[in-house]
N, C-alpha and C positions, 0 to 999 in steps of 0.2 A: 492050155487045159483050164477048164473052169474049176473053181473051188469045189470041193466035194466033202462028203461026210467024213469027219475025223480031222479035217484041216483046221488050222488056226486062222482066225480072222486077221488079215494083214493090219499092221499098225501104221496108219498114215494120218495125215491131217486133212480134215474136211471142215466145212462150215455148217453150223446149225442155225436155222432161222428161229429167232426167239422174239418175244414181245419187246425186248430191249434192243433188238437189232442182231446182226450176225455175230456168232460166237464161234471161235475155233474149237474143234473137238478132235481129240486123239482117239481114233477108233479102238486102239488097244485098251485104253482106259474105259471107253464107253461100254465095251462088252465084258470087261473084267468083273468076275464075281457075281454075275447075274444071268438070267435067261432073257434073251432078246430075240424078238422076231424082227427081221429086217426084210423089207421087200423093195425091189427096184423097179423103176418104170422108165420107159424111153424118154418121157418128157412131161413136165408139169403142164397142165391145161390142155393136154391132148385128149381126144374123145374117150378112148377106153380107160385111160388112166383116171380121168375125172369122173366119168359116169359109173365105172365098175370097180377098178382096182383099189384105189384109195378108200372109197366108201365101204368096200367089203371088209376092210380092217377096222374102220370106225364102228361099223355095225356089230362086229365080233369082238371088240376090245374087252368088254367085261367078261365074256366067256373065255377069252385067251388068258386074261389075268387070273381068272378062277382056276385055270389049269397050270398056274405057276409062272406065267410070263410076267417079267418085271417091267419090260419096256417094249414098245412097238415103234419102229422107225421106218420111214420111207426115204429112199435115196433116188436121186436123179442127177444126170449131168446137166445141171442148171446152176445158177448162182443163188446165194442165200436170199437175195431180195425176191427173186422169182418164186422160190420155195415158200417164203413167208407170205407173199401175195396169194399164192395158191391155197395155202392153209386157211388164210382169211376168207377167201372166196368159198371154200368148202365148209367153213364154219367149224373147224376141228381144233381150235386152240387148245393146246395142252394134252390132247388125246394121242397124238402121234408126233414123235420127234421128226422134224423135217431136215434131212441131211443133204446138203448141197455139195456135189462132187464136180465143181465147175470145170476142172481140167481133166476129168475122167481118171485121175490117179488111183483112187480107190477101186473104181470099176475095173481098170486094167490090172491092178494088183490081184483082183479076184478072178481074172480071166473071163469077165462077163461083158466085155465091150462088143459093140455091134456097129459096124461102119455103115452109116447112112449118108456118106458124103455125096454119092451119086444122086441122092434125093434132096440135096441141099441142107441136110440136117447135121452133118459132121458125125463124130463118134458119139454114140449113145450107149446107154446101159440096156442090156437085154432085160426083158420082163422076167422077174424071178421072185421067189420068197425063200427065206431060210430061217431056221431056228438055231441059235448058238447058245450054248451053256458054258459060262466062264470062258468065253472067247473061242470055243471049239464048235464047229458046225455039227449038229446032230440030225438035221434034216435040210434038204434043199430040193427045190423044184424049179426048173428052168423051162420057160415056155418056148415053143417053136416060134419062129418069126411070124408075127401077126396073130398069134393065138392068145387066148385067155381061158385056160382050162385047169391048170394045176397049181397056180400061184395065188389064188384068192385067199381071203381071210377064212372062208369056210373050209377050204382045202387044208390050210395050215392047222386049223382047229381040229380037223379030223385026223391029222397026222400026229397030234400030241397024245 
């Protein structure tokens, strides 16, 4: 079952790409006491993720923050070095926290895994976006496989 409205964000360890290098992050602490928009993508540097999904949150960052969002985070089943390189490639330093779920532990804890082993990609994260207030999900939108309709920065902004 995927995570849903009212559920607590699972507390697990992920890595965050930072200017100083990878940093371990406890998701329970990351979401505690603030409003966070978290969106997940199947993979860094992939076409839809790079051309549409990540940019939609960068373009709407100020508007989301004006509506009370304290932090915007992107997660993918990639390592922190890939997430850091993707952030650099996209020119988004400091605007979006880049969370690396290299072994899909966080993804699986939220029930958002997507098995693409048959396509040579292994277990990935479904495309989604959620809003959590003090660690509780208040909004979630999960895309159908291959779709990009309900999890954009604009869609999350409209839901707030």
